C-alpha positions in Angstrom: 0.0 0.0 0.0 1.4 3.4 -1.0 1.6 6.0 1.7 2.2 9.7 1.1 3.1 12.0 4.0 3.6 15.7 3.7 5.4 17.9 6.2 6.9 21.3 6.5 3.9 23.5 6.5 3.5 26.4 8.8 3.3 30.1 9.0 5.4 32.5 6.9 5.4 36.2 6.2 4.7 37.6 2.7 7.9 37.4 0.7 9.2 34.6 2.9 10.2 31.1 2.1 9.1 27.6 3.1 10.1 24.1 2.0 7.6 21.2 2.0 8.6 17.6 2.1 6.7 14.6 0.7 7.8 11.1 1.8 6.4 8.2 -0.3 6.5 4.6 0.9 5.1 1.3 -0.4 6.3 1.7 -4.0 9.5 2.2 -5.9 9.8 5.9 -5.4 12.2 6.4 -8.3 9.5 5.2 -10.8 6.8 7.5 -9.5 5.7 10.8 -10.9 5.2 13.4 -8.1 3.1 16.5 -8.0 2.2 19.2 -5.5 -1.3 20.6 -5.4 -3.0 23.2 -3.2 -6.5 23.9 -2.2 -8.2 26.8 -0.5 -11.7 26.7 1.1 -14.4 26.6 -1.5 -12.0 26.1 -4.4 -10.9 23.1 -6.3 -7.5 21.6 -5.8 -5.0 23.1 -8.3 -1.7 21.9 -9.6 1.3 23.8 -8.4 4.2 21.8 -9.7 5.2 18.3 -10.9 8.2 16.2 -11.5 8.4 13.0 -13.6 10.3 9.9 -12.7 12.9 11.1 -15.2 13.3 14.5 -13.4 11.4 16.6 -15.9 9.6 19.4 -14.1 6.5 21.6 -14.8 5.1 24.5 -13.0 1.8 26.4 -12.8 2.2 29.9 -14.3 1.5 31.5 -11.0 4.5 30.0 -9.3 7.0 30.0 -12.2 10.3 31.4 -11.1 9.4 31.3 -7.4 8.8 27.7 -6.5 11.1 24.7 -7.2 10.1 21.1 -7.1 12.8 18.5 -6.6 13.2 14.8 -5.7 15.7 12.7 -3.9 15.3 9.1 -4.9 17.7 7.9 -2.3 15.4 9.3 0.4 12.1 8.5 -1.2 11.3 12.2 -0.8 10.1 15.1 -2.9 10.3 18.7 -2.0 8.6 22.0 -2.8 10.8 25.0 -2.2 8.5 28.1 -2.1 10.1 31.5 -2.2 8.6 35.0 -2.2 5.3 33.7 -1.0 2.1 35.7 -1.3 -0.8 36.0 1.1 -3.2 34.4 -1.4 -1.1 31.3 -1.4 -2.4 30.4 2.0 -3.7 26.9 1.4 -3.5 23.2 2.2 -0.7 21.8 0.1 -1.0 18.2 -1.0 1.5 15.8 -2.5 0.4 13.2 -5.1 2.3 10.1 -6.2 1.7 8.1 -9.3 3.8 5.0 -9.3 4.7 3.8 -12.8 3.2 0.3 -12.5 0.0 1.4 -10.7 -3.1 2.8 -12.2 -3.8 4.6 -9.0 -2.8 8.0 -7.7 -2.0 8.3 -4.1 -2.5 11.5 -2.1 -1.2 12.6 1.3 -3.3 14.2 4.0 -2.0 17.7 3.2 0.0 20.3 5.1 -1.3 23.8 5.9 0.6 26.8 4.8 -0.4 30.2 6.1 1.1 33.3 4.6 0.3 36.4 6.7 1.9 39.4 8.2 
């Protein structure tokens, strides 16, 4: 059974930085595509950034140049480095793993990020 666990959320001031971590177990992490999403109350979950099992990355336009997604296959962990954060980016951030051999997508429980002064 695949488990996805996010951590690293918390409070940060506008313009500040925060790094989220996503640990994936129960699958061969190096074969999984990883993505970060976020969700605010009353809104749908939206894609923030993704990284393929080959290391190719993609970003939503609204975080381009500020956020960086990375993966460490030796640690079964993916990261989301968030810089120059904005108040409107207060949200629950979720990690999703899609193992190569599985038809399923596995989500974590989310980690809350609060951007406020």
